[in-house]
N, CA, C and O atoms as a Tripos MOL2 file, in Angstrom:
@<TRIPOS>MOLECULE
protein
  212   211    53     0     0
PROTEIN
NO_CHARGES

@<TRIPOS>ATOM
      1 N           9.9140  -14.0220    4.1970 N.3       1 MET1
      2 CA          8.6840  -13.1270    4.0760 C.3       1 MET1
      3 C           9.0190  -11.7180    3.6580 C.2       1 MET1
      4 O           9.9250  -11.1240    4.2430 O.2       1 MET1
      5 N           8.3610  -11.1590    2.7050 N.am      2 ARG2
      6 CA          8.4860   -9.7740    2.3640 C.3       2 ARG2
      7 C           7.1310   -8.9480    2.5580 C.2       2 ARG2
      8 O           6.0270   -9.4760    2.4310 O.2       2 ARG2
      9 N           7.2990   -7.7650    2.8390 N.am      3 SER3
     10 CA          5.9910   -6.9860    3.1200 C.3       3 SER3
     11 C           6.2010   -5.5860    2.6020 C.2       3 SER3
     12 O           7.3720   -5.2060    2.6030 O.2       3 SER3
     13 N           5.4110   -4.8610    2.2200 N.am      4 VAL4
     14 CA          5.1830   -3.5380    1.8810 C.3       4 VAL4
     15 C           3.9950   -2.8980    2.4070 C.2       4 VAL4
     16 O           2.9710   -3.5430    2.1840 O.2       4 VAL4
     17 N           3.8430   -1.8450    3.0230 N.am      5 ALA5
     18 CA          2.5840   -1.0640    3.5840 C.3       5 ALA5
     19 C           2.6900    0.3590    3.1910 C.2       5 ALA5
     20 O           3.8070    0.8330    2.9830 O.2       5 ALA5
     21 N           1.7230    1.0130    3.0840 N.am      6 VAL6
     22 CA          1.1970    2.4420    3.0190 C.3       6 VAL6
     23 C           0.5370    2.9990    4.0290 C.2       6 VAL6
     24 O          -0.2520    2.2400    4.5910 O.2       6 VAL6
     25 N           0.6170    4.2050    4.4850 N.am      7 PRO7
     26 CA         -0.4970    4.7950    5.1640 C.3       7 PRO7
     27 C          -1.8820    5.2010    4.4090 C.2       7 PRO7
     28 O          -1.9270    5.5440    3.2270 O.2       7 PRO7
     29 N          -2.8260    5.1230    5.1390 N.am      8 VAL8
     30 CA         -4.2380    5.6040    4.3860 C.3       8 VAL8
     31 C          -4.5070    6.8020    5.2880 C.2       8 VAL8
     32 O          -4.1790    6.7680    6.4740 O.2       8 VAL8
     33 N          -5.0700    7.8050    4.7690 N.am      9 PHE9
     34 CA         -5.4170    9.1690    5.4920 C.3       9 PHE9
     35 C          -6.7560    9.7160    5.0470 C.2       9 PHE9
     36 O          -7.1740    9.6040    3.8940 O.2       9 PHE9
     37 N          -7.3770   10.2910    5.9950 N.am     10 SER10
     38 CA         -8.7030   10.7990    5.8320 C.3      10 SER10
     39 C          -8.7820   12.0310    4.8710 C.2      10 SER10
     40 O          -7.7820   12.4330    4.2770 O.2      10 SER10
     41 N          -9.7780   12.5010    4.7680 N.am     11 GLY11
     42 CA         -9.9770   13.7180    3.8670 C.3      11 GLY11
     43 C          -9.4130   15.0330    4.7250 C.2      11 GLY11
     44 O          -9.2080   16.1380    4.2220 O.2      11 GLY11
     45 N          -9.2300   14.7250    5.9570 N.am     12 SER12
     46 CA         -8.6420   15.8920    6.7320 C.3      12 SER12
     47 C          -7.1810   15.5930    7.1780 C.2      12 SER12
     48 O          -6.6170   16.1710    8.1070 O.2      12 SER12
     49 N          -6.6300   14.6020    6.3860 N.am     13 ASN13
     50 CA         -5.1680   14.0880    6.4150 C.3      13 ASN13
     51 C          -4.8210   13.6260    7.7340 C.2      13 ASN13
     52 O          -3.7090   13.8290    8.2210 O.2      13 ASN13
     53 N          -6.1120   12.7670    8.5560 N.am     14 GLU14
     54 CA         -5.7800   12.1830    9.7200 C.3      14 GLU14
     55 C          -5.3820   10.7450    9.4800 C.2      14 GLU14
     56 O          -6.1250   10.1590    8.6930 O.2      14 GLU14
     57 N          -4.4910   10.1210    9.9210 N.am     15 LEU15
     58 CA         -3.9800    8.7860    9.7050 C.3      15 LEU15
     59 C          -5.3110    7.8840   10.0890 C.2      15 LEU15
     60 O          -5.8420    7.9660   11.1970 O.2      15 LEU15
     61 N          -5.7550    7.0660    9.1000 N.am     16 LEU16
     62 CA         -6.8350    6.0530    9.4620 C.3      16 LEU16
     63 C          -6.1150    4.6730    9.7540 C.2      16 LEU16
     64 O          -6.5440    3.9180   10.6270 O.2      16 LEU16
     65 N          -5.1990    4.4290    9.1220 N.am     17 GLY17
     66 CA         -4.4670    3.2660    9.2240 C.3      17 GLY17
     67 C          -3.6090    2.9740    7.9710 C.2      17 GLY17
     68 O          -3.1420    3.8750    7.2730 O.2      17 GLY17
     69 N          -3.4360    1.6750    7.7360 N.am     18 ALA18
     70 CA         -2.4630    1.3140    6.4980 C.3      18 ALA18
     71 C          -2.8320    0.1100    5.9140 C.2      18 ALA18
     72 O          -3.4060   -0.8000    6.5110 O.2      18 ALA18
     73 N          -2.4090    0.1040    4.4190 N.am     19 ILE19
     74 CA         -2.8730   -1.1970    3.7930 C.3      19 ILE19
     75 C          -1.5340   -1.8630    3.5920 C.2      19 ILE19
     76 O          -0.5420   -1.1390    3.6670 O.2      19 ILE19
     77 N          -1.3760   -3.1600    3.3450 N.am     20 ASN20
     78 CA         -0.2420   -3.7980    3.1360 C.3      20 ASN20
     79 C          -0.3500   -5.0710    2.2220 C.2      20 ASN20
     80 O          -1.4040   -5.5720    1.8290 O.2      20 ASN20
     81 N           0.9860   -5.5260    1.9390 N.am     21 ILE21
     82 CA          0.9260   -6.8030    1.0320 C.3      21 ILE21
     83 C           1.9570   -7.5830    1.5200 C.2      21 ILE21
     84 O           3.0210   -7.0270    1.7940 O.2      21 ILE21
     85 N           1.8150   -8.9180    1.6960 N.am     22 SER22
     86 CA          2.8220   -9.7130    2.2450 C.3      22 SER22
     87 C           2.8780  -10.7760    1.1880 C.2      22 SER22
     88 O           1.9430  -11.1080    0.4600 O.2      22 SER22
     89 N           4.2110  -11.3130    1.1990 N.am     23 THR23
     90 CA          4.4730  -12.4410    0.1450 C.3      23 THR23
     91 C           5.5070  -13.3790    0.5810 C.2      23 THR23
     92 O           6.1810  -13.0180    1.5460 O.2      23 THR23
     93 N           5.7410  -14.4320    0.0930 N.am     24 ASN24
     94 CA          6.8600  -15.4790    0.3140 C.3      24 ASN24
     95 C           7.9870  -14.9110   -0.4210 C.2      24 ASN24
     96 O           7.8110  -14.7050   -1.6220 O.2      24 ASN24
     97 N           9.0970  -14.6290    0.0940 N.am     25 ALA25
     98 CA         10.2840  -13.9820   -0.5570 C.3      25 ALA25
     99 C          10.8520  -15.0090   -1.5560 C.2      25 ALA25
    100 O          11.7570  -14.6390   -2.3040 O.2      25 ALA25
    101 N          10.3260  -16.4370   -1.6340 N.am     26 ALA26
    102 CA         11.0790  -17.1030   -2.4510 C.3      26 ALA26
    103 C          10.2100  -17.0430   -3.8730 C.2      26 ALA26
    104 O          10.6310  -17.4100   -4.9700 O.2      26 ALA26
    105 N           8.9330  -16.5070   -3.5920 N.am     27 ARG27
    106 CA          8.0640  -16.4160   -4.7430 C.3      27 ARG27
    107 C           8.0860  -15.0570   -5.4580 C.2      27 ARG27
    108 O           7.8800  -15.0190   -6.6710 O.2      27 ARG27
    109 N           8.3190  -13.9800   -4.7790 N.am     28 VAL28
    110 CA          8.3040  -12.6080   -5.2650 C.3      28 VAL28
    111 C           9.4550  -11.9200   -5.0070 C.2      28 VAL28
    112 O           9.8360  -11.8730   -3.8380 O.2      28 VAL28
    113 N          10.1480  -11.3240   -5.9480 N.am     29 SER29
    114 CA         11.5010  -10.5870   -5.6740 C.3      29 SER29
    115 C          11.2350   -9.0650   -5.0860 C.2      29 SER29
    116 O          10.2220   -8.4570   -5.4340 O.2      29 SER29
    117 N          12.0560   -8.5670   -4.3100 N.am     30 MET30
    118 CA         11.9260   -7.2240   -4.0090 C.3      30 MET30
    119 C          11.5700   -6.0830   -4.9340 C.2      30 MET30
    120 O          10.8190   -5.1210   -4.7690 O.2      30 MET30
    121 N          12.4740   -6.5380   -6.1640 N.am     31 ASP31
    122 CA         12.0860   -5.5740   -7.1880 C.3      31 ASP31
    123 C          10.6100   -5.6210   -7.4470 C.2      31 ASP31
    124 O           9.8880   -4.6290   -7.3550 O.2      31 ASP31
    125 N          10.1780   -6.8720   -7.7910 N.am     32 THR32
    126 CA          8.8610   -6.9180   -8.1960 C.3      32 THR32
    127 C           7.9310   -6.2330   -7.1260 C.2      32 THR32
    128 O           7.0510   -5.4310   -7.4390 O.2      32 THR32
    129 N           8.2060   -6.6230   -5.8330 N.am     33 LEU33
    130 CA          7.3930   -5.8420   -4.8120 C.3      33 LEU33
    131 C           7.3760   -4.3770   -4.7410 C.2      33 LEU33
    132 O           6.3490   -3.7210   -4.5630 O.2      33 LEU33
    133 N           8.5280   -3.9000   -4.8830 N.am     34 MET34
    134 CA          8.5810   -2.5510   -4.9750 C.3      34 MET34
    135 C           8.0920   -1.8830   -6.5350 C.2      34 MET34
    136 O           7.7390   -0.7050   -6.4850 O.2      34 MET34
    137 N           8.0680   -2.3010   -7.3750 N.am     35 ASN35
    138 CA          7.8190   -1.8400   -8.7190 C.3      35 ASN35
    139 C           6.5350   -2.1420   -9.2410 C.2      35 ASN35
    140 O           5.9100   -1.3790   -9.9770 O.2      35 ASN35
    141 N           6.1310   -3.2890   -8.8510 N.am     36 ARG36
    142 CA          4.7640   -3.9280   -9.1870 C.3      36 ARG36
    143 C           3.7430   -3.4450   -8.1570 C.2      36 ARG36
    144 O           3.0050   -2.4850   -8.3810 O.2      36 ARG36
    145 N           3.7310   -4.0130   -7.2360 N.am     37 TYR37
    146 CA          2.9110   -3.9840   -6.0460 C.3      37 TYR37
    147 C           2.8980   -2.6610   -5.2990 C.2      37 TYR37
    148 O           1.7920   -2.2280   -4.9750 O.2      37 TYR37
    149 N           3.9310   -1.9950   -5.0000 N.am     38 LEU38
    150 CA          3.8420   -0.6840   -4.1570 C.3      38 LEU38
    151 C           3.0140    0.3180   -4.9650 C.2      38 LEU38
    152 O           2.1300    0.9110   -4.3470 O.2      38 LEU38
    153 N           3.1830    0.5870   -6.2760 N.am     39 PRO39
    154 CA          2.4580    1.4270   -6.9720 C.3      39 PRO39
    155 C           0.9680    1.2000   -6.8650 C.2      39 PRO39
    156 O           0.2140    2.1700   -6.7820 O.2      39 PRO39
    157 N           0.5750    0.1290   -6.8630 N.am     40 LYS40
    158 CA         -0.8650   -0.3660   -6.7500 C.3      40 LYS40
    159 C          -1.2850   -0.0320   -5.1780 C.2      40 LYS40
    160 O          -2.3530    0.5320   -4.9430 O.2      40 LYS40
    161 N          -0.4470   -0.3870   -4.2060 N.am     41 LEU41
    162 CA         -0.8440    0.0700   -2.9410 C.3      41 LEU41
    163 C          -1.1680    1.5570   -2.9780 C.2      41 LEU41
    164 O          -2.3040    1.9710   -2.7430 O.2      41 LEU41
    165 N          -0.1900    2.3130   -3.2640 N.am     42 LEU42
    166 CA         -0.1810    3.9260   -3.3570 C.3      42 LEU42
    167 C          -1.6700    4.1920   -3.9630 C.2      42 LEU42
    168 O          -2.5870    4.7190   -3.3330 O.2      42 LEU42
    169 N          -1.7290    3.7710   -5.1840 N.am     43 ASP43
    170 CA         -3.0800    4.1120   -5.8650 C.3      43 ASP43
    171 C          -4.2270    3.8020   -5.1030 C.2      43 ASP43
    172 O          -5.1050    4.6600   -5.0210 O.2      43 ASP43
    173 N          -4.4040    2.4130   -4.3710 N.am     44 SER44
    174 CA         -5.4340    2.2200   -3.6370 C.3      44 SER44
    175 C          -5.5040    3.1800   -2.3380 C.2      44 SER44
    176 O          -6.6000    3.5980   -1.9650 O.2      44 SER44
    177 N          -4.4460    3.4840   -1.7310 N.am     45 ALA45
    178 CA         -4.5960    4.3430   -0.5630 C.3      45 ALA45
    179 C          -5.1480    5.7890   -1.0320 C.2      45 ALA45
    180 O          -5.9630    6.3360   -0.2890 O.2      45 ALA45
    181 N          -4.7920    6.3730   -2.1040 N.am     46 ALA46
    182 CA         -5.1430    7.5260   -2.7570 C.3      46 ALA46
    183 C          -6.5380    7.3080   -3.0290 C.2      46 ALA46
    184 O          -7.2790    8.2620   -2.7940 O.2      46 ALA46
    185 N          -7.0640    6.2210   -3.4870 N.am     47 ALA47
    186 CA         -8.5140    6.1960   -3.9280 C.3      47 ALA47
    187 C          -9.2870    6.1630   -2.5720 C.2      47 ALA47
    188 O         -10.3680    6.7510   -2.5450 O.2      47 ALA47
    189 N          -8.8050    5.4810   -1.3460 N.am     48 ILE48
    190 CA         -9.4900    5.4760   -0.1150 C.3      48 ILE48
    191 C          -9.5210    6.9410    0.3600 C.2      48 ILE48
    192 O         -10.5020    7.3250    0.9970 O.2      48 ILE48
    193 N          -8.5270    7.7630    0.0950 N.am     49 HIS49
    194 CA         -8.3430    8.7220    0.6700 C.3      49 HIS49
    195 C          -9.5720    9.8710   -0.0260 C.2      49 HIS49
    196 O         -10.2750   10.6660    0.5980 O.2      49 HIS49
    197 N          -9.5310    9.6530   -1.3230 N.am     50 ARG50
    198 CA        -10.6010   10.6170   -2.1090 C.3      50 ARG50
    199 C         -12.0120   10.0140   -1.5060 C.2      50 ARG50
    200 O         -12.8990   10.7940   -1.1600 O.2      50 ARG50
    201 N         -12.1700    8.6220   -1.3990 N.am     51 ALA51
    202 CA        -13.6940    8.3490   -1.0950 C.3      51 ALA51
    203 C         -14.0990    8.7070    0.3720 C.2      51 ALA51
    204 O         -15.2910    8.6740    0.6790 O.2      51 ALA51
    205 N         -13.1460    9.0490    1.2850 N.am     52 VAL52
    206 CA        -13.6400    9.3460    2.5070 C.3      52 VAL52
    207 C         -13.4880   10.9560    2.8120 C.2      52 VAL52
    208 O         -13.5190   11.4450    3.9410 O.2      52 VAL52
    209 N         -13.3280   11.6330    1.6670 N.am     53 ARG53
    210 CA        -13.3740   13.0860    1.6820 C.3      53 ARG53
    211 C         -14.4530   13.5510    2.1620 C.2      53 ARG53
    212 O         -14.6230   14.7680    2.2330 O.2      53 ARG53
@<TRIPOS>BOND
     1     1     2 1
     2     2     3 1
     3     3     4 2
     4     3     5 am
     5     5     6 1
     6     6     7 1
     7     7     8 2
     8     7     9 am
     9     9    10 1
    10    10    11 1
    11    11    12 2
    12    11    13 am
    13    13    14 1
    14    14    15 1
    15    15    16 2
    16    15    17 am
    17    17    18 1
    18    18    19 1
    19    19    20 2
    20    19    21 am
    21    21    22 1
    22    22    23 1
    23    23    24 2
    24    23    25 am
    25    25    26 1
    26    26    27 1
    27    27    28 2
    28    27    29 am
    29    29    30 1
    30    30    31 1
    31    31    32 2
    32    31    33 am
    33    33    34 1
    34    34    35 1
    35    35    36 2
    36    35    37 am
    37    37    38 1
    38    38    39 1
    39    39    40 2
    40    39    41 am
    41    41    42 1
    42    42    43 1
    43    43    44 2
    44    43    45 am
    45    45    46 1
    46    46    47 1
    47    47    48 2
    48    47    49 am
    49    49    50 1
    50    50    51 1
    51    51    52 2
    52    51    53 am
    53    53    54 1
    54    54    55 1
    55    55    56 2
    56    55    57 am
    57    57    58 1
    58    58    59 1
    59    59    60 2
    60    59    61 am
    61    61    62 1
    62    62    63 1
    63    63    64 2
    64    63    65 am
    65    65    66 1
    66    66    67 1
    67    67    68 2
    68    67    69 am
    69    69    70 1
    70    70    71 1
    71    71    72 2
    72    71    73 am
    73    73    74 1
    74    74    75 1
    75    75    76 2
    76    75    77 am
    77    77    78 1
    78    78    79 1
    79    79    80 2
    80    79    81 am
    81    81    82 1
    82    82    83 1
    83    83    84 2
    84    83    85 am
    85    85    86 1
    86    86    87 1
    87    87    88 2
    88    87    89 am
    89    89    90 1
    90    90    91 1
    91    91    92 2
    92    91    93 am
    93    93    94 1
    94    94    95 1
    95    95    96 2
    96    95    97 am
    97    97    98 1
    98    98    99 1
    99    99   100 2
   100    99   101 am
   101   101   102 1
   102   102   103 1
   103   103   104 2
   104   103   105 am
   105   105   106 1
   106   106   107 1
   107   107   108 2
   108   107   109 am
   109   109   110 1
   110   110   111 1
   111   111   112 2
   112   111   113 am
   113   113   114 1
   114   114   115 1
   115   115   116 2
   116   115   117 am
   117   117   118 1
   118   118   119 1
   119   119   120 2
   120   119   121 am
   121   121   122 1
   122   122   123 1
   123   123   124 2
   124   123   125 am
   125   125   126 1
   126   126   127 1
   127   127   128 2
   128   127   129 am
   129   129   130 1
   130   130   131 1
   131   131   132 2
   132   131   133 am
   133   133   134 1
   134   134   135 1
   135   135   136 2
   136   135   137 am
   137   137   138 1
   138   138   139 1
   139   139   140 2
   140   139   141 am
   141   141   142 1
   142   142   143 1
   143   143   144 2
   144   143   145 am
   145   145   146 1
   146   146   147 1
   147   147   148 2
   148   147   149 am
   149   149   150 1
   150   150   151 1
   151   151   152 2
   152   151   153 am
   153   153   154 1
   154   154   155 1
   155   155   156 2
   156   155   157 am
   157   157   158 1
   158   158   159 1
   159   159   160 2
   160   159   161 am
   161   161   162 1
   162   162   163 1
   163   163   164 2
   164   163   165 am
   165   165   166 1
   166   166   167 1
   167   167   168 2
   168   167   169 am
   169   169   170 1
   170   170   171 1
   171   171   172 2
   172   171   173 am
   173   173   174 1
   174   174   175 1
   175   175   176 2
   176   175   177 am
   177   177   178 1
   178   178   179 1
   179   179   180 2
   180   179   181 am
   181   181   182 1
   182   182   183 1
   183   183   184 2
   184   183   185 am
   185   185   186 1
   186   186   187 1
   187   187   188 2
   188   187   189 am
   189   189   190 1
   190   190   191 1
   191   191   192 2
   192   191   193 am
   193   193   194 1
   194   194   195 1
   195   195   196 2
   196   195   197 am
   197   197   198 1
   198   198   199 1
   199   199   200 2
   200   199   201 am
   201   201   202 1
   202   202   203 1
   203   203   204 2
   204   203   205 am
   205   205   206 1
   206   206   207 1
   207   207   208 2
   208   207   209 am
   209   209   210 1
   210   210   211 1
   211   211   212 2
@<TRIPOS>SUBSTRUCTURE
     1 MET1         2 RESIDUE 1 A MET
     2 ARG2         6 RESIDUE 1 A ARG
     3 SER3        10 RESIDUE 1 A SER
     4 VAL4        14 RESIDUE 1 A VAL
     5 ALA5        18 RESIDUE 1 A ALA
     6 VAL6        22 RESIDUE 1 A VAL
     7 PRO7        26 RESIDUE 1 A PRO
     8 VAL8        30 RESIDUE 1 A VAL
     9 PHE9        34 RESIDUE 1 A PHE
    10 SER10       38 RESIDUE 1 A SER
    11 GLY11       42 RESIDUE 1 A GLY
    12 SER12       46 RESIDUE 1 A SER
    13 ASN13       50 RESIDUE 1 A ASN
    14 GLU14       54 RESIDUE 1 A GLU
    15 LEU15       58 RESIDUE 1 A LEU
    16 LEU16       62 RESIDUE 1 A LEU
    17 GLY17       66 RESIDUE 1 A GLY
    18 ALA18       70 RESIDUE 1 A ALA
    19 ILE19       74 RESIDUE 1 A ILE
    20 ASN20       78 RESIDUE 1 A ASN
    21 ILE21       82 RESIDUE 1 A ILE
    22 SER22       86 RESIDUE 1 A SER
    23 THR23       90 RESIDUE 1 A THR
    24 ASN24       94 RESIDUE 1 A ASN
    25 ALA25       98 RESIDUE 1 A ALA
    26 ALA26      102 RESIDUE 1 A ALA
    27 ARG27      106 RESIDUE 1 A ARG
    28 VAL28      110 RESIDUE 1 A VAL
    29 SER29      114 RESIDUE 1 A SER
    30 MET30      118 RESIDUE 1 A MET
    31 ASP31      122 RESIDUE 1 A ASP
    32 THR32      126 RESIDUE 1 A THR
    33 LEU33      130 RESIDUE 1 A LEU
    34 MET34      134 RESIDUE 1 A MET
    35 ASN35      138 RESIDUE 1 A ASN
    36 ARG36      142 RESIDUE 1 A ARG
    37 TYR37      146 RESIDUE 1 A TYR
    38 LEU38      150 RESIDUE 1 A LEU
    39 PRO39      154 RESIDUE 1 A PRO
    40 LYS40      158 RESIDUE 1 A LYS
    41 LEU41      162 RESIDUE 1 A LEU
    42 LEU42      166 RESIDUE 1 A LEU
    43 ASP43      170 RESIDUE 1 A ASP
    44 SER44      174 RESIDUE 1 A SER
    45 ALA45      178 RESIDUE 1 A ALA
    46 ALA46      182 RESIDUE 1 A ALA
    47 ALA47      186 RESIDUE 1 A ALA
    48 ILE48      190 RESIDUE 1 A ILE
    49 HIS49      194 RESIDUE 1 A HIS
    50 ARG50      198 RESIDUE 1 A ARG
    51 ALA51      202 RESIDUE 1 A ALA
    52 VAL52      206 RESIDUE 1 A VAL
    53 ARG53      210 RESIDUE 1 A ARG
């Protein structure tokens, strides 16, 4: 099992929670997880932050 998570903040920078993705380690390499999926999680967290401002 592999997983990566990022925090999600409100417009006043209070922690709202986190978003994550988990996958089977045999199917997705750590490199793919960090270079393909982590940037998408960060973009999604930023979009949520902007939406709740």
